[in-house]
C-alpha positions in Angstrom: 0.1 0.0 0.0 1.3 3.6 -0.9 2.7 5.1 2.3 1.5 8.5 1.2 -2.0 7.0 0.7 -1.7 5.6 4.4 -0.4 8.9 5.7 -3.5 10.7 4.2 -5.8 8.4 6.0 -4.3 8.6 9.1 -4.6 12.5 9.0 -8.3 12.3 7.8 -8.9 9.8 10.8 -7.1 11.9 13.2 -8.6 15.4 12.1 -12.1 13.8 11.9 -12.2 11.7 15.1 -14.7 13.9 17.5 -17.3 14.3 14.6 -17.0 10.9 13.0 -17.6 9.5 16.6 -20.8 11.7 17.1 -22.0 10.5 13.6 -21.3 6.8 14.4 -22.9 6.9 17.7 -25.9 8.7 16.2 -26.3 5.7 13.5 -25.8 3.2 16.0 -28.5 4.4 18.0 -30.8 4.9 15.0 -30.4 1.4 13.9 -31.5 0.4 17.7 -34.4 2.2 17.4 -35.4 2.2 14.0 -38.7 0.2 13.7 -40.0 1.6 10.2 -43.7 0.9 9.5 -43.7 -1.4 12.8 -43.8 1.8 15.0 -46.8 3.3 13.1 -50.3 3.3 14.4 -52.9 1.5 12.3 -54.1 5.0 11.1 -50.6 6.2 9.9 -49.8 2.6 8.2 -53.3 3.0 6.5 -52.2 6.1 4.9 -49.0 4.5 3.9 -50.9 1.6 2.0 -53.7 3.4 0.6 -52.6 3.8 -3.1 -51.0 0.4 -3.2 -52.2 -2.8 -5.2 -53.9 -5.5 -3.1 -51.0 -7.7 -3.3 -48.7 -4.9 -2.2 -51.1 -4.0 0.6 -51.1 -7.7 1.8 -47.2 -7.7 1.9 -47.0 -4.2 3.8 -49.5 -5.6 6.6 -47.0 -8.5 7.0 -44.0 -7.0 8.8 -41.6 -9.9 7.7 -41.5 -8.3 4.3 -39.5 -5.2 3.3 -40.5 -1.9 2.0 -38.1 -0.1 0.0 -38.3 3.9 -0.7 -37.2 5.3 -4.2 -35.9 8.6 -4.2 -36.0 10.1 -7.7 -34.6 13.0 -9.7 -36.8 12.1 -12.7 -37.9 15.1 -15.1 -38.3 15.0 -18.8 -36.3 18.0 -19.6 -32.9 16.5 -18.1 -31.7 14.0 -20.9 -29.9 11.9 -18.0 -32.9 11.9 -15.9 -35.7 10.9 -18.4 -35.3 7.4 -18.3 -36.0 7.2 -14.6 -39.9 7.6 -15.3 -40.0 3.9 -15.9 -37.5 3.0 -12.9 -40.1 2.7 -10.0 -42.2 0.1 -12.0 -39.2 -2.0 -12.9 -38.0 -1.9 -9.2 -41.3 -2.6 -7.7 -41.7 -5.6 -10.3 -38.6 -7.0 -9.3 -39.0 -6.5 -5.7 -42.3 -8.6 -5.8 -40.2 -11.6 -6.6 -38.7 -11.3 -3.1 -42.1 -10.7 -1.6 -41.3 -7.1 -1.1 -42.4 -3.8 -2.2 -41.2 -0.3 -3.1 -42.8 3.2 -3.0 -41.6 6.7 -4.7 -40.7 8.3 -1.2 -40.2 11.6 -2.7 -38.8 13.5 -5.8 -36.0 16.1 -5.8 -35.0 18.8 -8.1 -32.8 18.2 -11.0 -31.4 21.0 -13.1 -29.3 21.0 -15.9 -26.1 23.0 -15.9 -26.1 22.8 -19.5 -29.0 24.6 -20.1 -28.3 27.2 -17.3 -24.7 28.1 -18.5 -24.2 31.7 -18.8 -27.8 32.0 -17.7 -29.1 33.6 -14.2 -30.3 30.4 -13.3 -26.7 28.9 -13.0 -26.5 31.1 -9.5 -29.0 28.6 -8.1 -26.9 25.3 -9.2 -24.5 24.8 -6.6 -27.1 25.7 -4.0 -29.5 23.1 -5.4 -27.2 20.2 -4.0 -27.9 21.1 -0.4 -31.9 21.7 -1.5 -31.7 18.0 -3.0 -30.3 16.8 0.4 -33.0 18.5 2.3 -35.7 17.3 0.1 -34.9 13.8 -0.1 -34.7 13.7 3.7 -38.4 15.0 3.4 -39.4 12.1 1.7 -37.4 9.7 4.1 -38.9 11.3 7.3 -42.0 9.1 6.8 -39.9 6.6 8.5 -41.7 3.3 6.7 -38.7 2.3 4.4 -36.4 -0.6 5.1 -33.9 0.5 2.2 -33.4 3.4 -0.2 -32.9 3.5 -4.2 -31.4 6.8 -5.2 -32.1 7.5 -8.8 -29.7 10.4 -9.7 -27.0 11.1 -12.2 -25.8 14.5 -12.7 -23.9 17.4 -11.4 -25.4 18.4 -8.1 -27.9 15.9 -7.9 -25.7 12.6 -6.8 -23.7 14.7 -4.1 -27.3 16.2 -2.7 -28.4 12.4 -2.7 -25.2 11.1 -1.0 -25.6 13.6 2.0 -29.3 12.5 2.4 -27.8 8.7 2.2 -25.2 9.1 4.8 -27.7 11.5 7.0 -30.2 8.3 7.0 -26.9 6.1 7.5 -28.6 3.2 9.5 -30.4 2.3 6.1 -29.4 0.2 3.4 -28.9 2.4 0.3 -28.1 1.8 -3.4 -27.5 4.1 -6.3 -29.1 3.3 -9.7 -28.0 5.1 -13.1 -29.6 5.5 -16.3 -26.6 5.6 -18.3 -25.1 7.7 -21.1 -26.7 8.5 -24.4 -24.9 7.0 -27.4 -22.0 9.0 -29.2 -22.9 11.9 -31.3 -20.6 14.0 -33.2 -17.1 14.2 -31.7 -16.3 16.4 -28.8 -13.4 17.9 -30.7 -15.9 18.8 -33.6 -18.4 20.6 -31.0 -15.4 22.5 -29.3 -14.5 23.9 -32.8 -17.9 25.0 -33.9 -18.1 26.7 -30.4 -14.9 28.6 -31.3 -16.0 29.1 -35.0 -19.2 30.8 -33.4 -17.2 32.9 -30.7 -15.3 34.3 -34.0 -18.7 35.0 -35.7 -17.7 32.5 -38.5 -21.1 30.4 -38.0 -24.5 31.8 -37.1 -26.5 30.6 -34.3 -28.6 28.3 -36.5 -25.5 26.1 -37.6 -24.2 26.1 -34.0 -27.6 24.6 -32.6 -27.5 21.9 -35.2 -24.0 20.9 -33.9 -25.0 21.1 -30.6 -28.2 18.9 -31.4 -25.9 16.4 -33.0 -24.0 16.0 -29.7 -26.7 16.3 -27.2 -29.3 14.3 -29.0 -31.2 11.8 -26.9 -31.9 10.5 -23.7 -29.0 9.5 -21.3 -26.2 11.2 -19.8 -24.1 13.7 -22.0 -21.1 11.7 -23.0 -18.1 13.9 -22.0 -16.3 13.6 -18.6 -17.7 16.1 -16.9 -19.3 16.3 -13.4 -22.3 14.1 -14.0 -19.9 11.1 -15.4 -17.4 11.8 -12.9 -20.3 11.2 -10.3 -20.9 7.9 -11.8 -16.9 7.0 -11.3 -17.1 8.1 -7.8 -20.0 5.9 -6.9 -18.3 2.9 -8.3 -14.9 3.8 -6.5 -17.0 4.0 -3.3 -18.8 0.7 -4.0 -22.4 2.1 -4.3 -23.4 1.2 -7.7 -23.3 -1.9 -9.5 -19.5 -2.9 -10.7 -18.6 -1.6 -14.1 -22.1 -0.8 -14.8 -22.3 3.1 -14.9 -21.6 3.6 -18.5 -23.9 1.3 -20.1 -26.3 2.9 -22.4 -29.5 3.9 -21.5 -32.8 2.3 -22.8 -30.8 -1.0 -23.6 -31.8 -4.5 -22.6 -28.6 -4.6 -20.4 -29.4 -1.4 -18.7 -32.7 -2.5 -17.9 -31.4 -6.1 -16.2 -29.0 -3.8 -14.1 -31.9 -1.9 -12.9 -33.6 -4.9 -11.9 -30.7 -6.3 -10.2 -30.3 -3.4 -8.4 -33.5 -4.5 -6.6 -32.0 -7.8 -5.4 -28.8 -6.2 -4.3 -30.8 -3.7 -1.9 -33.1 -6.8 -0.8 -29.9 -8.7 0.2 -28.2 -5.6 1.7 -31.3 -5.3 4.0 -31.3 -9.2 4.6 -28.1 -9.1 5.9 -28.5 -5.7 7.8 -25.8 -3.8 5.7 -26.5 -0.1 5.8 -24.6 2.5 3.8 -22.9 3.4 7.1 -21.3 0.2 7.1 -19.8 0.7 3.7 -18.7 4.3 3.6 -15.8 5.2 5.6 -12.4 7.4 5.4 -11.1 4.7 2.8 -14.0 5.1 0.6 -13.5 8.8 0.4 -9.9 8.3 -0.4 -10.7 5.8 -3.2 -13.2 8.5 -4.6 -10.3 11.0 -4.7 -7.8 8.7 -6.0 -10.6 7.7 -8.8 -11.0 11.5 -9.5 -7.4 11.9 -10.1 -6.6 8.9 -12.2 -9.5 9.7 -14.7 -9.1 13.6 -14.6 -12.4 14.0 -13.4 -14.4 16.9 -12.5 -12.9 19.8 -10.3 -16.5 20.4 -9.0 -15.7 17.3 -6.6 -12.9 19.2 -4.6 -16.0 20.9 -3.4 -18.8 18.2 -3.4 -16.7 15.4 -1.8 -15.8 17.7 1.0 -19.5 18.2 1.6 -20.6 14.6 1.3 -17.7 13.7 3.8 -19.0 16.0 6.5 -22.4 14.6 6.4 -20.8 11.4 7.9 -18.2 13.4 10.3 -15.2 13.2 7.9 -13.3 15.9 7.3 -11.5 16.5 3.9 -9.2 19.3 3.0 -7.8 20.4 -0.6 -4.3 19.4 1.0 -5.7 15.6 0.9 -6.7 15.9 -2.6 -3.1 17.5 -3.7 -1.3 14.8 -2.0 -3.3 12.1 -3.6 -3.0 13.8 -7.2 0.9 13.7 -6.5 0.9 10.0 -6.3 -1.7 8.9 -8.6 -1.3 8.7 -12.3 -3.4 10.0 -15.2 -4.8 6.8 -16.5 -7.6 8.0 -18.9 -8.2 10.6 -21.9 -11.6 11.5 -22.3 -13.0 14.9 -23.2 -12.0 17.7 -22.3 -8.7 16.0 -21.5 -9.0 14.1 -24.9 -11.0 13.5 -27.7 -13.0 10.1 -26.6 -16.0 10.2 -24.7 -17.2 7.7 -22.0 -18.7 5.4 -24.6 -15.1 4.6 -25.8 -14.0 4.5 -22.1 -16.5 1.8 -21.4 -15.7 -0.1 -24.8 -11.9 0.1 -23.5 -12.7 -1.7 -20.5 -14.0 1.2 -18.4 -13.7 1.3 -14.5 -12.5 -2.6 -14.3 -9.3 -1.3 -15.9 -9.0 1.7 -13.6 -9.7 -0.2 -10.5 -7.2 -3.2 -11.4 -4.2 -0.8 -12.4 -4.9 1.1 -9.0 -5.3 -2.0 -7.0 -2.0 -3.8 -8.3 0.0 -0.8 -7.7 -1.1 0.0 -4.1 -3.1 3.0 -4.9 -6.6 2.1 -3.4 -7.8 0.5 -0.2 -8.9 -2.7 -1.9 -10.4 -4.2 1.0 -13.4 -2.2 1.7 -17.0 -2.8 2.1 -19.2 -2.5 -1.0 -22.8 -3.1 -2.1 -21.8 -6.4 -3.5 -19.2 -7.6 -1.2 -16.0 -6.5 0.9 -13.4 -6.0 -1.9 -13.3 -3.8 -4.8 -11.6 -6.4 -6.7 -15.4 -7.6 -7.4 -15.8 -4.6 -9.7 -13.0 -5.7 -12.0 -15.6 -7.3 -14.2 -17.9 -6.7 -17.2 -21.8 -6.9 -17.0 -23.1 -8.9 -19.8 -26.4 -10.7 -21.1 -26.0 -14.6 -21.6 -29.1 -16.1 -22.9 -30.9 -12.8 -21.8 -29.6 -13.3 -18.3 -27.4 -11.0 -16.4 -23.8 -12.1 -15.6 -20.7 -10.3 -14.4 -17.9 -11.9 -16.2 -14.5 -11.6 -14.5 -11.9 -9.7 -16.9 -8.2 -9.4 -17.0 -8.4 -5.6 -16.6 -6.3 -4.9 -19.4 -7.4 -1.8 -21.6 -8.6 -2.5 -25.1 -7.6 0.9 -26.2 -4.5 2.5 -24.7 -5.2 5.7 -26.2 -8.4 6.1 -24.1 -7.2 4.0 -20.9 -3.5 3.5 -20.3 -1.6 1.8 -17.5 0.5 2.5 -14.5 3.6 2.0 -16.2 2.6 4.1 -19.1 0.2 6.7 -17.9 -0.9 9.8 -19.8 0.7 11.6 -16.8 2.5 10.9 -13.8 0.4 12.8 -11.7 -3.3 13.2 -11.3 -5.5 16.0 -13.1 -5.9 18.3 -10.3 -3.3 20.7 -8.5 -3.8 22.8 -5.4 -2.4 26.4 -5.6 -1.4 28.3 -2.5 -0.2 31.9 -2.3 -1.1 35.5 -1.0 -4.1 35.1 -3.2 -5.2 32.2 -1.1 -6.1 28.5 -2.3 -7.3 27.6 -5.4 -7.8 24.6 -7.8 -6.6 24.1 -11.3 -7.3 21.3 -13.6 -4.2 20.4 -15.4 -5.1 17.1 -17.2 -6.2 19.1 -20.2 -3.3 21.4 -20.2 -0.3 21.7 -22.4 3.1 21.7 -20.5 4.0 25.3 -21.9 0.4 26.4 -20.2 1.3 25.3 -16.8 3.1 28.6 -15.8 2.2 32.1 -16.4 3.4 35.6 -15.3 1.4 38.3 -16.6 -0.6 41.5 -15.9 -4.1 41.0 -14.8 -7.3 42.5 -16.5 -10.1 42.8 -13.9 -13.7 41.7 -14.8 -16.7 41.6 -12.4 -18.6 39.0 -15.0 -18.1 36.7 -17.6 -20.5 39.1 -19.8 -18.0 42.1 -19.2 -15.1 40.0 -20.6 -17.2 38.8 -23.8 -17.9 42.6 -24.3 -14.0 43.5 -24.3 -13.3 40.3 -26.4 -15.9 41.4 -29.1 -14.3 45.1 -29.1 -10.9 43.5 -29.9 -9.6 44.9 -26.7 -7.9 41.7 -25.5 -5.4 40.8 -28.0 -2.5 40.7 -25.7 -1.0 38.6 -23.0 -3.0 38.8 -19.8 -4.5 36.8 -16.8 -8.1 37.5 -16.6 -9.4 37.9 -13.2 -13.4 37.4 -12.5 -14.3 38.2 -9.0 -17.6 38.2 -7.0 -18.4 34.9 -8.3 -18.1 32.9 -5.1 -20.8 31.3 -3.2 -21.6 34.2 -0.9 -21.5 36.6 -3.8 -24.0 35.0 -6.3 -23.9 31.1 -5.8 -20.7 30.2 -7.5 -22.0 29.8 -10.7 -19.9 27.9 -13.7 -18.3 30.2 -16.0 -17.7 28.4 -19.3 -18.6 31.3 -21.4 -15.1 32.8 -20.5 -13.6 29.6 -22.4 -14.3 30.1 -25.9 -12.7 33.7 -26.0 -9.7 32.7 -24.0 -9.4 29.7 -26.1 -9.4 31.8 -29.2 -6.8 34.2 -27.9 -4.4 31.2 -26.7 -4.8 29.7 -30.1 -3.6 33.0 -31.8 -0.6 32.6 -29.6 -1.5 34.9 -26.4 -0.6 33.8 -23.1 -3.6 33.9 -21.2 -4.9 32.3 -17.9 -8.2 33.0 -15.8 -8.3 33.4 -12.1 -11.7 33.3 -10.3 -13.5 32.7 -7.2 -16.4 31.1 -9.5 -16.4 27.5 -11.0 -15.3 26.0 -14.3 -16.5 22.3 -13.6 -15.7 19.1 -15.3 -15.6 20.6 -18.8 -12.5 22.8 -17.9 -10.4 22.8 -20.9 -7.0 24.0 -22.6 -6.9 27.4 -20.7 -5.0 27.5 -17.3 -7.8 28.4 -15.0 -7.0 29.0 -11.2 -10.7 28.3 -9.9 -12.7 28.1 -6.4 -10.5 30.8 -5.3 -11.0 30.8 -1.1 -11.4 33.1 0.4 -13.9 34.8 -2.1 -14.1 38.3 -2.8 -17.4 39.0 -1.0 -15.6 37.4 2.1 -12.8 40.2 1.7 -10.4 37.8 0.1 -7.1 39.2 -1.6 -8.7 38.7 -4.9 -10.8 41.7 -4.0 -7.7 43.8 -4.1 -6.6 42.9 -7.5 -6.5 45.9 -9.8 -5.8 46.2 -13.7 -2.1 45.7 -14.6 -1.1 44.0 -11.3 1.3 41.4 -11.9 0.3 37.7 -11.1 2.1 34.5 -11.1 0.2 31.3 -11.9 2.5 28.2 -11.4 0.7 25.1 -11.8 4.0 23.2 -11.6 5.0 24.2 -8.2 1.3 25.0 -7.0 1.7 28.7 -6.3 -0.6 31.2 -7.2 0.5 34.9 -6.1 -0.2 38.6 -6.5 3.4 40.2 -7.3 2.4 43.4 -5.5 4.5 45.0 -2.3 2.7 43.9 0.8 2.7 47.5 2.1 0.7 48.6 -1.0 -1.7 45.7 -0.5 -2.4 46.8 3.0 -3.1 50.1 2.0 -5.6 49.2 -0.6 -9.2 49.5 0.2 -11.5 46.7 -1.0 -13.4 47.6 -3.9 -16.8 45.9 -3.2 -19.2 45.2 -6.0 -23.0 46.2 -5.6 -24.6 42.7 -5.6 -28.2 43.9 -5.2 -28.8 42.5 -8.7 -27.8 38.9 -7.7 -30.7 38.8 -5.0 -33.7 38.5 -7.0 -35.2 37.3 -10.3 -35.4 33.4 -11.4 -36.1 32.7 -7.6 -32.8 33.9 -6.1 -34.5 36.0 -3.4 -35.5 32.6 -1.8 -32.1 31.7 -1.3 -30.8 34.7 0.4 -30.3 32.8 3.7 -28.1 30.3 2.0 -25.9 33.1 0.5 -25.5 34.5 3.9 -24.6 31.2 5.8 -22.8 29.2 3.1 -19.1 28.1 3.7 -16.1 28.9 1.5 -15.5 26.5 -1.5 -12.4 24.9 0.4 -14.9 23.7 3.2 -17.5 22.3 0.7 -19.6 25.4 -0.2 -22.4 24.2 1.9 -25.1 25.2 4.5 -24.3 22.0 6.6 -22.1 21.8 9.7 -20.5 18.4 10.9 -22.1 16.3 13.5 -22.3 17.9 16.6 -21.9 21.3 15.4 -25.4 21.8 14.0 -26.2 24.7 16.3 -23.0 26.5 15.6 
């Protein structure tokens, strides 16, 4: 086992002891006290069974049967979640074979960041994660369930569901994916078309044709952004069926996997294995290792911290950085390469990643999962043989070395993310998609207060120079920390023209961060009086992703004299429902502590 990984685990266990002990004590008591529907009066139970079929009613009245809850993020606007419309019936039918039942306990909101990119609604995106956690717990508060199916895929939905699942840690839980859509046009062609549009070489009608050829059907988007990073993490944590995440939606194999999830949840309950028996410090370390090995989404430097808090585990960005230094980059998917998740699956998928990491001491192999006690059980390929689902053991060797490499011949010796420290604070940069020549830049700043302002200057032709764009007041407290992807096409064009450009922001860029060096999630943010608020035009900045440094090269005495130029944020406080989230903006934590309104167990009243 890698010594640094063992040291990271030791540090996490030590710093988390107080909150972790409180959490585990609470879960132990919940397991003892939890009687589910047995504790209900006849009147209470009558409400529960009223809408069920006669057969289901009969089973529910027999306290020896199990009743599973379904938390669903179904809507038919979000392509990844549309297939969930039929999942409850599939799961209910499958459970009847085990004399058990299921009910939709509740629905949770599921917004699409692809729709809200660059729009006002994006300011609610990050906040939706904690909203989802709370909405999920409302459904589960009826306390009539013996286990829970979580139906969710995309960016904030899975982290929100995980926070809820860990809060209800006394219950068995399983996550059930819908799978990706089949491949459309190449991601490279899509990216080029976006740049052509930014240059004015193609019109909106042509761009829409290109985009619609990429996002063309039900299922998860096929690039390796936050949604598909979620699925990778769930497998690394042992909460989803082995090597199943990237089986295409609406296929016979996908349906059989969904049915099999019902059997697994039934078995978990029968054996009294709850999610708190599966998830621990090792689970989160395995998740971070997977994030680095696959070049996953920077969003998870925020989400994993918030998720871990829910079960009393304290993660820091230093943990991510230490793990990144020892974890080789083993896969290349867009935006880190031209391949998509379907090509990743065809190359062997998570079975190859887990095998390579396991054989080289880079994951905790002996951990509890929904199917057993070792991640080695995930080195399989699900198949249909004579219309029956089987998990075939595989050798875990990549079938396409251009998509999944090996520990001996990685795409990079280090993981895809890097921590930056300096007098500007702490920041995260995604390095897996960057060329070596773009890992270091020292240039003068041009300060913007929004991505729209940068676009305007670009259109005017005022940015034909070397510079570092500073986009401030984009943090959680300021405006909900939206993703700022509309910054990428103009900066990408300038970089292609030979200019040295980079980005620094207290906002997010997420899993689709690409070829421009972007120091994101800067903490403390401008609204919290972070140093970014003091940056002025023409200040010299050094962004060094090689050595992990981010510094404002201005005399210390000069900086102490500078007044913070506060931005008028009144326009961020209303419209598109933002007025309902004012309490969250006032109470949300910094990005490097999860950008969450939730505290650790034992600190709820602080």
